[in-house]
N, C-alpha and C positions, 0 to 999 in steps of 0.2 A: 504494500500500500504506500502511496506517495502523498496523499492528502494528510496534512499535519506534520510533514517532515520539512527540514531545511534543504530543499532542493536548490541547486545552483540555477541562477537565472539563465533562461535559454538564449538570451541575447548578450550575456555578460562578456564573452570572449571577444566578439566583434567590436563591442563598444570600448573595451579596455585597450585594444590594439589600434583603434581608430579606423577600423574597416567599415563601420556602419555608415550608410549613405543617407543623408538627410535631403530635404527638398533642394537646397542650393547645389548639393553635390550631383543631383540628377539632371540639372538644367544644362542644356547645350550652351557652349560659350558664345554661340552666334545669336543668342536671344536678344531681342530689343529690350531696352530698359525702360520701365514705366515709373514715373514719380507723380505724386499727387500734389496739386496746388491747394493749400489749405487757407481758409478765410482768416483774415487778420482783424476781424471785429467779432464781438460776442453776439450781436443780434442785428439783423438788417437785411437788405437786399443787394444783390449784385446788379449794378446798373450796366456795366460794360466790362469786357476783358479784352485788352489789347495784347495780342500774341505775335504781332508782326516782327518785333525784335527777336523773339525766341525762335521763330520759324526761319530766320536768316542765319542762325548759328549752324555751322557745318555739323552734320551728324544728327540733327533733329529731324525725326520722321514726321511728327505731327503734334499739334496741340489740340486737345479736345475739351470743350468747355460745357458748362451746364446748358448753354444755348444750342448745343449740337444734338441734344437728345430729341430725335424725331417723335418717338413715342415714350410717354412717361408711365412706366409700370412701377407703381408703388409696391414695395415688398417688405416683409418682416425679416428680422435678422436673428431672432432668438433660436437657439438650438433645441427647440422643443419638437416632439412628435407632431406631425401634421394631423389635422382632423377634418373630416367632411362636414362636421358640425361647426358653423361659423362662430358660435359662442365659445368654442374651445380653440379658436385660431388666434395667433399672436397679432398684435397691431401692425398693420402694413403702413409704415410712415416714412420709409427711406426711399430715396432715389439714387441712381448711380452717381450723379452729380447734381447739386442743387444751387439755385439762385436765391433761395430763401435761407439765409444763414441763421443758425440757431445756437452756435457756440464758436468760440475762438479755436479754430482748427477744423471746422466743417469742410467737406470736400466740394470744391467748386469747379475744378478743372484737373486735367492730367496731361502730362508730357510723355511722349514716346520718343526715344532716341536710340541711336546705335550703341551708345556706351554711357557709362555713369557720368563721365565728365560733361558730355554734351547735355545730358538730362539736368544736371545740377546748374549749368550755365543758363539753360532755358528757364528753369524755375525762377532764377533771379531776374531774368529779363522781362517777365510777364508783368503787366500793369493792370491793376483792378480798380475800378471805381465803385464805391458802395453808397447806398443810402442807409445811414445808421439809424437804429432804433434803440430805445431804452432797453436795458437788460437787467436781469435779476439773478443773483447768485445764491441767495439764502432761501432755504426751503420754506421757512415760516413766512418770509416776505412775499414769496411767490404765490401763496394762497390768498393773499389779501385782495380785496376789491381794488381795482385800479392798477394792479401790478401788470408789467408787460406780459402779453399773452403769446405763448410759443406756438400753440396749435389751436385752430379754430374750433375744434369739436370738444375741447376740454376746458370748460369755464374754470377760472381761478387756477388754471394749470394742474388741476387734479386729474391724473390719469385714471385713478380708481380709488374708491373708498369702500372698505369692507368692515363688517362688524361681527362680533361674537357676543352673544348674550346668554348668560346662564344664571338661573335663579332671579332674585330681585335685589340688585345692588342698593338701590335707594332705601329700601326697607331694612336691609341687613345692617347698614351703617348706623341705624338708630339704636342698636343694641347697647345697653349701658356698659360703661367701663372699657370701651374699646380705645386702643391706642392708634393714632393715625401717623403713618410714616409716608413721606412724600419726597420724590426727587426727580430731577431731570438728568438724563444720561445721554452722552453724545459720542459717536464714533466718526472718524474722519473718512474722507476719500483716500483710498490707497490703490496702488496698481499691482498687477500680478508679478511683474519682473521675471518672467520665465527667461531662461537662458537664450533660447532661440526666438528672435523676434518673428512676427508674422511674416510669412513669405509664400508666394504661389507663382505658378507660371501656367500659361495657356497656349494652345496651338490647335489648329483645325486640320482635319482630314476630311475632304469632301464637305458635307454639310454638318458634320459632327465636330464637337469641340471637346478637347481633353484638357482638364485642369488638374495639375499636381499641386497639392496644398498641404501646409502644415496645419491640420485641423483635427479636432476631436470628433467631428460629426460628418463623415463623408457622405452618407446617404441623405442627410438633411441639407447639406450644401448643394447637392445635386438638385433637389427640389427648389431651393431658393434661387439658384442661378436661373433655372427655368422660368420662375415667376418674374425675376428681375429683367430678363432679356426677352420675355415672351416666346421662349423656345419650348419645343416638346422635350419633356424630361428624358426620353429615351435617346435623344441626340446629344446628351451631356454625359461625359465620363469623368468621375472624380477619383483620383488616386491619392491615397494618404500614405506617405512613406513613414519611416521612423520620425518622431518629432521630439524636439528639445524642450518639452514642457508646455503646459497650457494653463492649468489651474483654473479653467473656466473661461478665460479670455477667448480661447479658441473653441469654446462652445457657442460662439456667435459666428454667423457668416459675416466675415469682416470685409475683405477686398476681393474675394473670388469673383463676384458678379462684375465688378469694375474691370478687373484684369481680363475676364472673358470678353466683355464688350470691347475693350481696347483691341484685343486680338481680332475681333471681327472687323474693326475699322481699318486695320492695316493688312487686309487681305489674308487673314488667317495665319500670319507669320508668328513665330514663337515670341511671346511677350512675358517678361518676368517683372513682378512687382514685389520688391523687397522693402519692407517698412523699417526705416531707421528707428533707433531707440527713442529719440525725442518724440517722434510721431506715434510710436507705440504707447508712450505715456498718455498722450492727449487724444489721439484720434482713433484708437481701437476701443477698449472698454476699461472701466475702473470698478472698484467695489462701491456699493451704495453707502453714502454717509447717511446715518439714521439718528434722529433725535427721538428719545423715548421719555415719556412722562408716566411714572408709576405712582399710584396711591394704594397703600395697603392699610386695612383696618384689622388690627390684631388683638386677640384676647390676651390678658395677662398670663394665661397658661401656655402661650406660644402657638396657638392655632389661629388660622386665618378665618375671619368672619366675612370679609369682602375684599375684592381687589379690582383695580382698574388700570388699564394700559392704553395710552395713546402713542402711536408710533408714526413718525413722519419721515418718509424715505425720499432722498434726493435722487431723482431718476436721471438728472441731466437733460440733454436736449431731445433725445429720441427714446422710444418705448423699449427697444431691445427686449430683455426678459421681463420688464415691466413690474407689475404689482406682485408677481409670484414670490419675489425675494422677501418683501416686507410681510406678505401674507403668511409665508412659512414661519417667520419669526413670531408673528402674532399668534399663529396656531400653537406654537410651543408654550405660550404663556399659561393657558388654563390647564395644560397637561403636566408640565414638570412639577408644579406645586398645586395639585388639585384643590379647588375651593368651591363651595356651593353657590357663591354669588360673584359673578365675574362680568365685567364689561370690557370689551376690547374694541378700539377703533384704530384701523390701520389706513394710512394715506400714502399714496405714491404720487409725487409731485414733480412736474417738469421745471427745470431751471436752465439757464444759459451756461451750462458747464459740460464737461466731457461726459459722454454717454456711460451710464452705469449698466453693468450686465452681470453675468454669473461670475462668482469667484469662490474659491474653495470654502465651503461651509454654507453658501447660498442663504445668507441672511441670519444664520444662527450665531456666528461670532458676534454680530451686532446685538442680537437679542440676548445672548448670554452675558455680554458686557452689562447691559441694562439690568437684567433679572438678577444676576449673581452679585453685582455691586449693591443692588437694592436689598437683596437677601441679607447681606452682611450688615447693612445698616439696620434692618429690622431686628436682627439678633442682638446688635449692640444696644438698641433702644430698650430691649427687654432684659438686658443683662444676662443673656443666655450664651452658652458656648455655641459658636457658629455651626459646628458639626452636629451637635445635639439638636439644634434648631432644625437643621436640614433633615436629620433622621425623622424628626417628628412630622414633617410636612411633605417630604418628597413622595412622588408617585408610589403607591403601595403595590405589592405583588397582587396580580389579578386585575389591575386597572386595564380597562379596554376603551380605546377611543372609538366612539360610535361612527365616526366618518371613515377612518382608514381601516378599522377593525384590528388595528395593532393591539397587542396584549403584552403586558409585562409578565413573563412566565416565571422569572427567577428573582431572587432578592439581590438584584444587580447593584443597586446603589450602595447598599450597606457593604456588600462584598468588595466593591471597588474602593470605597472610602476606607474600609478596614485595611486593605492592602496598601493604599497610599500612606495611611498613618504609620503603618509598620515600617515601610522602607525609608521613610523620611524622619523617623523618630519624632513624629509630630507632637505628641502629647507633652513630651519633655520640653521641646523647644518652644511650644506655645506658652507654657508657663514661664520659662526662662526669659522670654522676650517681652513679657508684660511690663508696663509702666516704666519704660526706659527713659533716661535723660541723656543729654550730651549731643554732640553734633553728628556723630555717626552711630546709627542704630540698626538693629536687625529685626526682621519680622518673618513670619511664616503664614501663608494663607492658602486657601483652596477655593475651587469652584467646580461645579458639576455642569454637565451639558445634556441636552436632549437632541436626538436626531432620528430621522426616518431613513429607511433604505428605499432607494428608487422613487418613482413618482406615482405609482398607482395609489388611489383611484382618481387622482387629478388628471393624469394623462395616460396615454397608451404605454404599456410595458410589454415589449415583445423581444424575443431573441431567436435567431436562426443559426443553425450549425450545419456544416457539411463535413463529412468524413469519407475519405477514399482509402481503400486498402491497396497499398503498393505491392509490387511483385516480391519484395523481400520481407513482407510481413509488417512493414512500418505503415504509419498512417499520416496522411495529410489532413490537417484540421483547419477549417476556416470558420470564423465567426464575424459578425458585424460589429461587435464590441472592439474598441480600439486600444492598442498599447500606446501610451503617451509618456512612457518613462517610469510608470509606477510598478511594472512587473506583472501586469495582467496576463500576458501570454504565458508566463511560467505557471501561474495558477491554473490557467486553462489546460495546459499540458498535463499537470498533475491530475486534474479531475478526469481528463480523457483517458489517461493511462489506467487509472483505477477502474473506470466504468467498463472499458473494453477488455482489460486484462493484459496489457502489453507493457514492456519496460518504457520508462519515460523517455529514454534516448531514442526510442522508436516513434515518438510523436513529433511530427514536423509541423509546427504552428506557422501558418502563413500570416506574418505580422503586418504586412502592408496591404491595407484594404483597397480594393478597386471595385467601384460600383458596377462595372460591367460583369464582374464574375463573383464578387463576394456576396454571400447571402445577406438579406436585409437585417440591419440592426441600427438602433438609433444613436449609438456612440458612447463616448466616455463622459458621464456626468452623473450627478445625484448619488454618488457612491453605489451605483447600481450594478457594476459590471460582473463582479464575482457572484453576486446573488442571482441576477437575472440570467447570465450566460450559463450558470450552473444547471438551470432547468433544461435548456436546449442541448447542452453537452451531454447531460445524463440521458435525456430522451433519445438523442441521435445515437449515442454510444450503445444504448440497449438495442436499438433497432439494427445497427450494424452487426452487433454481436449475434443477434438472432439469425441474421442472414448468413453470417459466417458458419454458425453451427448447423444451420439447415444444409449448407453445402457440404460441411464436414460429414454429414450423415452418409452421403454418397461414397465418401472415401474411406470411412471407418466402419460402416455398417452398424453404427451405434445410433439410437434415437437421440435427437437434440437434447432431451431432458436429462440424458446421462452424460452430457458433454459440457465442458467449460473451457475457458481460455485463461490460462495462468502463466504469467510472465512470458507471454508470446508463444506458448505451446498449447496445442489442442490436447486436453486432458480428459480421461474418462473419470467422471466425478465419483463413481462408485468405489474405485480403488486407487484413485490418483495416478494412474498409469499415464505416461506421456505417449500419445498415439502418433503425433506428427507435429512439426513446427508450423507456425502460422505462415511463415515464408514459403514453405513447401506447398501449403494449401493455396496460397495466393497465386503462386506460379502456375499450379495445375488449373486453377479456376480461369486464369486469363488465357492459357494456351491449350486447353483441353480440346481434343478433336471431337469429343462426344458432348460436352456441356461447357461451353465457354461462357463465363459470366464475369462482368466487372462489378466487384462487390463494393458498393457505396451506400451511403445513407444520408439523407438530408431531412431536416424537420424544423418546424417552428413551434416555439412554446410561447403562448400568451400568458403572462404572469398577472394574476389577479389577487395578489397578496402583497403585503408590505411587512416591515419588521422594525421594531425599535432597536436603536443602538445607543447605549449610554456609557458614561464613564466620568472621570474627573481629573483635575490637574492639581498638584501641590507645588507651590513655589516658595523658595526661601530667598530673601533679598537682604542686601545691605544698602542703607540709604544715607548718603552724605547730604545732610540738610543744607548747609551753606552753599554747596556746589549744585544743589538741586539735581542730584544724580543718583540713579538706581543701578546697583550692580547685582546681577542675578547670580546667586550662589548655587542653587540647586533647582532642578525642574523635573518633575515626575508626572507622567501620564499613565492612567490606569483605564483600560477599556474592556468592555464586554462586547466583542464583535462576533459572538457565537464561536463556532469551530474555526480555528485559525488554519487556513489552508497551507500557508508557508510561514513559519515563525520568523525567519530572517527577513522576508519581504514585509511582513507585518510591522516588525520593529522599524524597518527603514521608512515605511509610510508614516509611522507615528513620529519619528525623528524629524522628517520633513515638515509635517504639520505643526509640530512644536516650534520649529524654527520660524515658520511663517507667523505663528501666534506671538512670538517674541517681538518681531518687527511691528506687528499690529498693536501690541501693548506698550512698547517702549519708544518707538522712534519714527514710524512711518506716517507721513501725511503729505498729500499732494496739495500744494498751496496755489491759490488763484489771486491775481491782482484785482482788487475791488474797483480799480479805475478803468481797467480794460477787459477784464475777464480772461486774460492770458494766464496759462499755467506758468508758475515761477520757478519750479524745481523739477523740470521734465528731463532729468538726466540722472545717472547713477552716482554723480558726485554730490549734487545738492539734495537729492532725494535720499533720506537717511535709511537705507535698507539695512537691516541687521546683518552682521557678518559673523564669521567664526570667532572674532574677538569678543563679541557680545554674548556668546553662548557658554553656559556651564556644560558639564557632562549631562547630556540628555538621556533620560532613563525611561524605558517603556515596559509596562507590565500588563498582563492580560488575565482576565477572569473569563474562562470559557464555559458559557452556558449555551449549548447547541440550540439554534433557532429551529423550532419544530415546523415552521412553514417553508423552510429552505431545502433545496435539493441536496445540499451538502452540510447543512447546519450553520452556514455562515451568514453574515449580514454586514452592514456598512462599516467601512474602516477608512476609506480614502479621505473624506472630509472631516470627520469627527475630531481628529487630533488637534486641529487648529481652533476649535470652538471655545474651549474654556481656559486657554492659556492666559489671555490678557486679563480677565477678571481675577484669576488666581494671583497674578503678579500684583494687581491693584490692591487686593485684599491683604496681601503680605505687606505692602507699603502702609496700609492703614494700621496694621498691627504694630509696625515699627514707629509710626509717627502720630497716630491718633487722628490723621487727616483723611477725610473721604474725598478722593479725587473722582469727579464725575465725568470728566472729558478725556477720552483717549487721544493721543498716546500720553504716557507718563514721561514726556521728555522734559528737559530743563525749563523750557518756556512755560509749559503748563504747571509744573511743580512749583516754580517760583511764585506764580500767582496764587496758588492754593496755600503754599506755606506762608506767604506774606499775610493772606487773609486770616490764617490761623494763629498768627503772631509768633511763628517759629523763626521768622527772619525779620 
């Protein structure tokens, strides 16, 4: 059995020696170079574009502007499954190029040149005349009457407002003796900062167009390109090679439609569009900045009587993933700490800023910042130990969400907190760090998180798998779910090996998806891949095994129910005798003069279940109050992700998520000039991404409670590791200083303000 073991990554060798080929490696050197002309105002209209000087530059093939679009096909960009039900379709508010500018960096024109030098010169030579309009950067200001309106169909810039109502909040707060705890909590705009910027290239053969793209969602890209260009989807081929990270940014359709259109404008010639880092920061996608207002009414015994949440999500200029991010965070609020009386209002609001889309955690890091910061404050007001307070109020075993049908089957939260307390020596340190004085103090804190696996029942969940038996008894395995650096292909190989009964080194995973040949799958997002692909792999593997054993009956004279495949051998299950190798059977099946058969299997599994994934973070910090600096001494994540398919990969996933959470909690914030709307730190020098120097030793632990709805007992792990890191660090800073910091990140700028208000400086 391979599931549960530390198998080496199937792509490890090629990546270590540098043989792996990414999108740029696959592009022919004769490709034309495309560069995008971005707007230099935050809001307004393009009156004219003068490209004459640019067209005179040697090597410039063409300049294509927003005025050159003969047909305007509005299209959505979110990497969500398509639906024939219009109410489940994403907002189609993007054009390939636009004359209606909605943020500083909007796409208004594009240059195609023979080389990068000519393209760069052309960009500088283009002159644009604008009609400027007032703009708004603050989400609360954008909702006010009279604020600049970004889209005609969304009054007060509200993309969507949803509510949750449970019990009777207004009556519940009349209960005598309640303690009211209230706070505002803010998280900033941040960027994914994946190692490989977005890149794609396109070329035509006949009337078909092939696009090679660094994307998480090849099949969805195919559909969106078709919508954007008004082309038949079958004439579009998307190839996804190995990609250098995405973290949700590449769960949007970014520039594939524009690159494809530019290709059609230059006679189908190969066109490459490689987005520089500065443009990646501003003109692809960012994480939603969310402001949350929480009111809790608590009894003196530490139980909740009523709770209220208002969340305001900064969508930026276009809908992208839209309200789903804020709605997911809002949905966690009444579940993580169940209460009989709850009111939730979630707003997603347009502003004249970079477009917000999917990013690792999908709204839950922002929600956990608000909820877990608030939880710490409630415990402090009651004079209760923060872990004891959580044990009293967290989701109990047996809790079932009526919408998703998710159920908490095990005592996950207590198990995870117990493990975290043990490995960090929490109880001793918490007492030792109480009531400190002096300029340098230590603190220890923790936070829990809530997470769902996959997207059912909000959206379609489906996975398809194809398996082919080769002549040597090895298997080719294809799935629509994509490897984006997280190790998914290795987990898929382990599962396929166990289901069919062959050695793992006989499983050849086809890592690079091609929509012309790869079975349909919606891609890498929602921490769905191991959970959902497990269904189709198990189903397809069982089908292939049945076909193999039926053929083996002819060669062994044994009925299929007395046969099995063990370690690549056809075995008589009644006495474990090896009858023949799978390779011998495969060769005979293909070349037999009496019964030639190509043994393959392909199937689709539609998944109509979901699963909770929970855990916690423990953080130990040292705070230099005069320097307003936090040094992270220890960081521990504990997860219940069900059955762990590959412990080594699981630890790596957690370490990566913890690193991202450190930046979110301590340093990262994309800044915008209030006078112009321009991003001020759109580069890796000025944007304070956390580095190796900011990390302590990252430690990951697991509590394995197999998920009963899952094909292999597994559930979400890709995104959860980043969800509770920032509030755990913040709560440790509170224990060290007695100061509640409500605004992330805990950088010196914010800490100085809070420490000064508290009289520490």
